[in-house]
C-alpha positions, 0 to 999 in steps of 0.5 A, a space after each residue: 808710304 801710307 804714313 807719308 800720304 796721311 801726314 801730307 793730307 793732315 798738313 794740307 788740311 791744317 794749313 788750309 784751315 789756318 790760312 782761311 782763318 776758319 780754325 775755331 781756336 783762332 777765334 777764341 785765342 787772345 789777340 796777344 797770344 804768342 806763337 807757341 800758344 797758337 801752335 798748340 791750340 791749332 794743332 788739332 784740325 778738323 780740316 786736317 783730319 778730314 784731309 787725312 781720311 780723304 787721302 786714306 780712302 783715295 789710297 785704298 781706291 787706288 790700290 783696288 784699281 792697281 789690283 785689277 788694272 795696273 798690270 795691263 796699264 804698265 804693259 800698255 804704257 810701254 807698248 807691249 803686245 802678246 808674243 806670238 807663239 810661232 814667231 817667238 817659239 824659243 822665247 815661249 820655250 824658255 819661259 816655260 822651262 823657267 816656270 817649271 824650275 821656279 814652280 810657278 804657272 807659266 806667265 803671259 809673254 809680251 814683246 816690245 818692238 824696240 831695238 833697245 835691249 831690256 826686259 821687265 815683269 809684272 803681276 800682283 799675283 803669280 797666276 796673273 803674271 807676265 814677262 816682257 822683253 824687247 825685240 832687241 833683246 830677243 835678237 841679240 841674246 844666246 839661249 843661255 843669256 835669254 834663259 838668264 834674263 827670263 830667270 831674273 824676271 821669273 825671280 821677281 815674280 817668285 819673290 813678289 818683287 813685282 808687288 812691291 814695285 807696282 804698289 810702291 810706284 802707285 804710292 809714290 805717284 799719288 804722293 807726287 800728284 798731291 804734293 804738286 796740287 799743294 804747291 799749285 794752290 799754295 798761292 791761293 791760301 797764302 793770299 787768302 790768309 794774308 788778306 783775311 788776317 791783315 789785322 793780325 800780321 803782327 805778333 804771334 798770329 803773324 808768325 803763325 802764318 809764316 810758320 804754317 806757310 813754311 811747314 806747308 811748303 816743306 811738306 809739299 817738297 819733301 814728301 815726294 822726295 821721301 817716297 822717291 827714296 823709298 822706291 829706289 831703296 826697294 828696287 836696288 835690294 830686290 835686283 840683287 836678290 833676283 840675280 841670285 835667285 835666277 842663278 839658282 833657277 838656271 844653275 848658270 850664273 854666267 848666262 845672266 852675267 853675260 846678258 847683263 854685259 850685253 844689256 849695259 849701254 844698250 838698255 835705252 828704249 825709244 819711248 821713255 817712261 820714268 814711272 816704270 823705269 825701276 821695273 826693268 832689268 837695267 834702268 832704260 833711262 839712266 846709267 849707274 856707276 859703282 860710285 853713283 849715289 845709292 840714294 838716287 839709284 833704281 838699280 845697283 851698278 851693273 858691274 857690281 851685279 856681274 861681280 856678285 854673279 861671278 862669285 856665286 858658288 
């Protein structure tokens, strides 16, 4: 993620310096220089280095913000409120049981007023963690099933999956936003480059503008895709691990397997939020079959998860 963000920054600065015809090498290079010579002489870009440094600094600031504010932001984005200890006494009891089983402090407990059946966990540190479920899940689960779901979310906290998910989501978001900015301002630089270099449209300099433009667009299109695929890959593997860890905590894999059967097909929520869909026990926005492409799946197919749980010994 960091490498992708830094590379995106360098490409944007390098391309901008060439399209505005301000790169020093363009003023010293022979007029009849070929494309390869121009690419070599312009490869080191002051604007590119500055943009890379800016992306790194911005990323650090974003991570600092994430450390202090991301949890509450994720909760508010999904309309979660603290679960009353009296109204949700059974829920608090199960969370406390799983906290003891996992050796973690009891996380804060939140509820989402939605008939959909789902749950997720947040917390960059175990002592600041929280578990959130929907009212639909609370109403429709037996105690063993509820215990399995809570154990799964506690497993994410225990295995530090929430740190991965949150930081990767922030990184992917930053890359996507910056790539969108690059695409929007590409017309400005293309126009600037063509108007300022009208006399250089032929030969190596003309080809240089074409190549730089192509690299610019490819970087803006592919960088968010790379970030997205990284986020998906991390999410899938950690779901399997959380299921196995939950079975260890409860000593009852059938409870979570039964819960997953109930959640499948009823995981959708009224408020859709693509930025947090990978946090939920089952994706609330999309369903994945056993034949779904792994590259585009935030979660493994539920049937495969249930099969693995039922085969645990």
